[in-house]
Backbone as CSV, one residue per row, in Angstrom:
resi,resn,N_x,N_y,N_z,CA_x,CA_y,CA_z,C_x,C_y,C_z
1,MET,-7.029,-28.217,-6.581,-7.205,-27.123,-7.981,-6.773,-26.108,-8.580
2,SER,-5.442,-26.478,-9.150,-4.336,-25.341,-9.167,-4.850,-23.765,-10.109
3,ALA,-4.059,-22.629,-10.095,-5.036,-21.684,-10.421,-4.800,-22.022,-12.457
4,SER,-4.042,-22.534,-12.265,-4.061,-22.243,-14.184,-5.301,-23.212,-14.497
5,GLU,-5.397,-24.178,-13.564,-6.976,-25.517,-13.827,-8.239,-24.133,-13.806
6,ILE,-7.957,-23.779,-12.110,-9.507,-22.415,-12.310,-9.332,-21.492,-13.741
7,GLU,-8.130,-21.227,-14.035,-8.153,-19.305,-15.412,-8.897,-20.742,-16.560
8,ASP,-8.281,-22.129,-17.086,-9.615,-22.383,-17.475,-10.817,-22.826,-17.833
9,GLY,-11.601,-22.459,-17.032,-12.442,-22.399,-16.592,-13.074,-21.235,-16.255
10,LEU,-12.670,-20.329,-16.557,-13.594,-19.136,-17.236,-13.573,-19.000,-18.239
11,SER,-14.995,-17.591,-18.594,-15.070,-17.339,-19.991,-14.551,-16.362,-20.605
12,ASP,-14.370,-15.851,-21.572,-13.067,-15.255,-22.521,-13.312,-13.721,-21.560
13,ASP,-14.739,-13.276,-20.803,-14.826,-11.653,-19.885,-13.535,-12.037,-19.356
14,GLU,-14.105,-12.578,-18.467,-13.516,-12.941,-17.253,-11.647,-13.062,-17.213
15,LEU,-11.508,-14.161,-18.227,-10.110,-13.736,-18.679,-9.856,-12.284,-18.927
16,ARG,-10.211,-11.909,-19.548,-10.105,-10.618,-20.185,-10.191,-9.472,-18.813
17,GLY,-11.285,-9.520,-17.962,-10.869,-8.868,-16.375,-10.018,-9.114,-16.203
18,LEU,-9.544,-10.893,-15.733,-8.095,-11.281,-14.883,-6.987,-10.518,-15.437
19,GLU,-7.414,-10.329,-17.109,-5.477,-9.975,-16.881,-6.097,-8.275,-16.984
20,LEU,-6.990,-8.112,-16.832,-6.833,-5.840,-17.231,-6.108,-5.651,-15.410
21,ILE,-6.339,-6.625,-14.736,-6.964,-6.592,-13.035,-5.052,-7.248,-12.906
22,ARG,-3.982,-7.723,-13.429,-3.187,-7.748,-13.535,-2.300,-6.970,-14.279
23,GLU,-2.306,-6.812,-15.032,-1.714,-6.217,-16.247,-1.385,-4.153,-15.148
24,THR,-2.836,-3.921,-15.280,-2.748,-2.565,-13.761,-2.620,-2.865,-12.350
25,GLY,-1.981,-4.363,-11.671,-1.925,-3.994,-10.418,-3.252,-3.850,-9.704
26,GLY,-3.792,-3.791,-10.235,-4.997,-3.241,-8.888,-6.577,-1.823,-9.936
27,ILE,-7.529,-1.830,-9.702,-8.068,-0.855,-10.721,-9.386,-1.407,-9.963
28,HIS,-10.476,0.527,-9.476,-11.507,0.250,-9.472,-12.053,0.372,-9.668
29,GLN,-13.500,-0.985,-9.211,-14.755,-1.785,-10.064,-15.415,-1.059,-10.962
30,SER,-15.577,0.773,-10.420,-15.956,1.550,-11.069,-15.593,1.919,-13.030
31,GLU,-14.086,1.612,-12.968,-13.129,1.795,-14.081,-13.090,0.748,-14.418
32,PHE,-13.334,-0.458,-13.737,-13.340,-1.533,-14.790,-13.481,-2.041,-15.720
33,TRP,-15.513,-2.397,-15.499,-16.365,-2.802,-16.037,-16.346,-2.321,-17.481
34,LYS,-15.732,-0.062,-17.532,-15.677,0.580,-18.413,-14.624,-0.235,-19.180
35,GLU,-13.533,-0.206,-18.922,-11.967,-0.760,-19.175,-13.097,-2.100,-20.656
36,LEU,-13.458,-2.866,-19.263,-13.948,-3.929,-20.732,-15.116,-3.807,-21.378
37,ASP,-15.953,-2.800,-21.557,-16.884,-2.356,-22.129,-17.811,-3.270,-22.110
38,ILE,-18.471,-3.055,-20.829,-19.865,-3.560,-19.948,-20.323,-3.261,-19.395
39,SER,-21.248,-3.937,-18.822,-22.885,-3.675,-17.729,-21.554,-2.978,-16.823
40,SER,-21.921,-2.577,-15.912,-21.724,-2.483,-14.248,-22.325,-3.737,-13.642
41,ARG,-23.372,-4.249,-13.969,-23.810,-5.777,-13.105,-22.082,-6.645,-13.912
42,LYS,-22.788,-6.580,-14.861,-21.953,-7.891,-15.403,-20.632,-8.351,-14.655
43,GLY,-19.999,-6.924,-15.089,-18.926,-6.166,-14.419,-19.033,-7.169,-12.373
44,SER,-19.610,-6.369,-12.133,-19.424,-7.544,-10.206,-19.531,-8.974,-10.357
45,ARG,-20.112,-9.067,-11.304,-20.453,-10.635,-11.885,-18.875,-11.007,-11.783
46,ILE,-17.688,-10.970,-12.798,-17.208,-11.195,-13.018,-15.982,-11.248,-11.729
47,ALA,-15.616,-9.852,-11.089,-14.993,-9.718,-9.883,-16.045,-11.067,-8.770
48,GLU,-16.457,-10.746,-8.841,-16.953,-11.850,-7.682,-16.894,-12.912,-8.600
49,LYS,-17.032,-13.292,-9.038,-16.495,-15.519,-10.094,-14.476,-15.282,-9.722
50,LEU,-14.232,-13.982,-9.753,-12.772,-14.083,-9.455,-11.863,-13.944,-8.333
51,VAL,-13.158,-13.193,-7.166,-12.928,-13.008,-5.977,-13.131,-14.500,-5.061
52,ASP,-13.489,-15.004,-5.593,-13.933,-16.328,-5.450,-13.543,-17.200,-5.820
53,ALA,-12.276,-17.271,-6.668,-11.211,-18.432,-6.963,-10.050,-18.447,-6.736
54,GLU,-10.429,-16.975,-5.317,-9.192,-16.451,-5.387,-8.534,-16.278,-5.766
55,LEU,-8.425,-15.331,-7.642,-8.125,-14.779,-7.522,-6.909,-13.285,-7.827
56,ILE,-8.283,-12.670,-7.326,-8.508,-10.932,-6.921,-8.818,-11.134,-5.519
57,ASN,-8.441,-9.755,-4.868,-8.797,-9.717,-3.906,-9.474,-7.550,-3.866
58,ARG,-11.367,-8.374,-3.327,-11.178,-7.197,-3.405,-11.271,-6.810,-2.360
59,GLU,-11.083,-5.485,-2.350,-11.060,-3.836,-0.829,-12.466,-2.617,-1.028
60,ASP,-13.378,-2.911,-0.355,-14.193,-1.650,-0.828,-13.102,0.179,-0.546
61,THR,-13.456,0.863,-0.798,-13.055,2.324,-0.931,-14.114,3.369,-1.232
62,VAL,-13.871,3.933,-1.450,-14.427,5.367,-2.077,-13.778,5.890,-3.338
63,TYR,-13.821,6.267,-4.908,-13.501,6.786,-5.927,-13.956,8.030,-6.576
64,ASN,-13.920,9.045,-6.805,-14.256,9.924,-7.048,-15.564,10.057,-6.570
65,GLY,-15.490,10.670,-5.097,-16.950,10.500,-4.261,-17.993,9.179,-4.097
66,HIS,-17.888,8.189,-4.406,-18.117,6.800,-4.269,-17.800,5.728,-3.893
67,ASN,-18.982,5.225,-3.058,-17.725,3.916,-3.317,-17.918,2.510,-3.756
68,THR,-16.632,2.402,-3.867,-16.784,1.300,-5.105,-15.683,-0.501,-3.903
69,TYR,-15.619,-0.734,-5.379,-14.201,-1.730,-4.671,-12.980,-1.472,-5.543
70,TYR,-11.805,-1.726,-5.462,-10.582,-2.034,-5.193,-10.361,-3.310,-5.827
71,LEU,-9.437,-3.685,-6.451,-10.069,-5.186,-6.730,-8.043,-4.674,-7.597
72,GLU,-7.481,-6.231,-6.663,-5.879,-5.998,-6.871,-5.974,-7.784,-6.698
73,PRO,-4.738,-7.319,-8.308,-4.018,-9.271,-8.488,-3.894,-9.493,-6.391
74,THR,-3.822,-10.808,-6.602,-3.803,-11.527,-5.180,-1.941,-11.937,-5.334
75,ALA,-1.501,-12.047,-3.359,0.135,-12.324,-3.633,0.474,-13.623,-4.672
76,LYS,-0.176,-14.498,-4.288,-0.326,-15.619,-4.669,-0.067,-15.828,-6.309
77,ASP,-0.413,-14.774,-6.714,-0.276,-14.382,-8.789,0.543,-13.537,-8.796
78,LEU,1.211,-13.196,-7.930,2.124,-12.471,-8.468,3.666,-13.664,-8.390
79,ASP,4.585,-13.277,-9.854,5.575,-13.812,-9.772,6.963,-13.657,-8.911
80,PHE,7.581,-14.189,-7.999,8.902,-13.296,-7.012,9.915,-13.995,-7.296
81,ARG,10.042,-15.452,-8.721,11.038,-15.563,-9.280,11.974,-14.640,-10.383
82,LEU,10.988,-13.368,-10.667,12.218,-13.035,-11.635,12.712,-12.242,-11.368
83,LEU,12.722,-11.473,-9.842,13.108,-10.226,-9.310,14.815,-10.923,-8.228
84,MET,14.234,-12.904,-8.645,15.875,-13.313,-8.046,16.981,-13.897,-8.808
85,ALA,17.766,-14.584,-8.119,19.350,-14.871,-8.270,20.104,-16.133,-7.416
86,GLY,19.551,-17.164,-7.635,19.935,-17.937,-6.414,19.041,-17.948,-5.637
87,ASP,19.013,-17.560,-4.266,18.661,-16.859,-3.019,18.547,-15.114,-2.231
88,LEU,19.373,-14.873,-3.741,18.933,-12.949,-3.041,18.704,-12.469,-4.778
89,LEU,17.521,-11.336,-3.846,16.755,-10.334,-3.920,17.491,-10.061,-4.685
90,SER,16.891,-8.762,-6.636,17.750,-8.009,-6.662,17.630,-7.244,-6.000
91,PRO,18.754,-6.360,-6.169,19.054,-4.941,-5.547,18.691,-3.755,-5.985
92,PHE,17.816,-4.034,-7.562,16.761,-2.761,-7.972,15.555,-2.625,-7.549
93,ILE,15.025,-3.392,-6.262,14.084,-3.696,-5.658,14.206,-2.652,-3.912
94,GLY,13.537,-1.487,-3.693,13.642,-0.677,-2.966,14.103,0.520,-3.303
95,GLU,14.558,1.378,-2.519,14.009,2.395,-3.726,15.524,3.003,-3.182
96,GLU,16.625,3.031,-3.070,18.120,2.800,-3.064,18.606,3.574,-4.713
97,GLU,19.018,4.028,-5.308,19.867,4.111,-5.689,21.165,2.440,-5.933
98,VAL,21.479,2.435,-7.443,22.388,0.503,-7.112,23.600,1.031,-7.649
99,ASP,24.149,1.159,-7.367,25.880,1.306,-7.469,26.479,0.163,-8.042
100,PRO,25.998,0.479,-9.736,26.751,-1.158,-10.646,28.299,-1.344,-10.398
101,GLN,28.533,-0.575,-8.964,30.309,-1.404,-8.737,30.625,-1.807,-7.459
102,SER,28.525,-1.861,-7.139,28.428,-2.671,-5.505,28.923,-3.992,-5.384
103,ASP,29.425,-4.860,-4.124,29.617,-6.150,-4.373,28.323,-7.211,-4.196
104,SER,27.292,-5.849,-3.405,25.748,-6.744,-3.881,25.690,-7.075,-4.907
105,PHE,25.799,-5.300,-5.761,25.197,-6.358,-7.082,25.890,-7.406,-7.832
106,SER,27.065,-7.239,-7.475,28.181,-7.843,-8.273,28.039,-9.335,-8.167
107,GLN,27.393,-9.355,-6.628,27.521,-11.075,-6.665,26.090,-11.362,-7.017
108,TRP,24.639,-10.665,-6.839,23.671,-10.676,-8.135,23.441,-11.091,-9.002
109,LEU,24.051,-10.472,-9.825,24.605,-10.834,-11.282,25.907,-11.751,-11.277
110,MET,26.814,-12.592,-10.315,27.647,-13.570,-10.904,25.939,-14.430,-10.603
111,ASN,25.085,-14.927,-9.457,24.211,-15.910,-9.029,22.853,-15.815,-10.299
112,LEU,22.730,-14.741,-11.192,22.281,-14.997,-12.218,22.737,-15.205,-13.208
113,ALA,23.843,-14.939,-13.559,24.569,-16.063,-14.209,25.143,-17.735,-13.979
114,TYR,24.664,-17.706,-13.119,24.853,-19.499,-13.256,24.166,-20.446,-13.022
115,GLU,22.496,-19.451,-12.847,21.372,-20.571,-13.047,20.847,-20.132,-14.759
116,GLU,21.594,-19.766,-14.822,21.239,-20.430,-16.859,22.525,-21.588,-17.199
């Protein structure tokens, strides 16, 4: 079953929860249900369903002195194609400043232009 088919089977609250996790890149479960304006019990059920569907990961953590879970999108949920130009990864990935006059940046831009 594809990810889109799995998502088609989700309730409105589950879809809102998945969207929140994707938009934030990760959120503590104790904040998750508050952001969705639902009960903690319903928030836990939504998180469990998204984990079972392999749409998110959930890891034990401590937040504000309390045991909770950290919810984040699965790696397969991330679309890295937007960072690619041909087989070259964007030079903007990393901690170094990008020199717009550099060969690597020029090559990346040329590959990007050829894809269009």
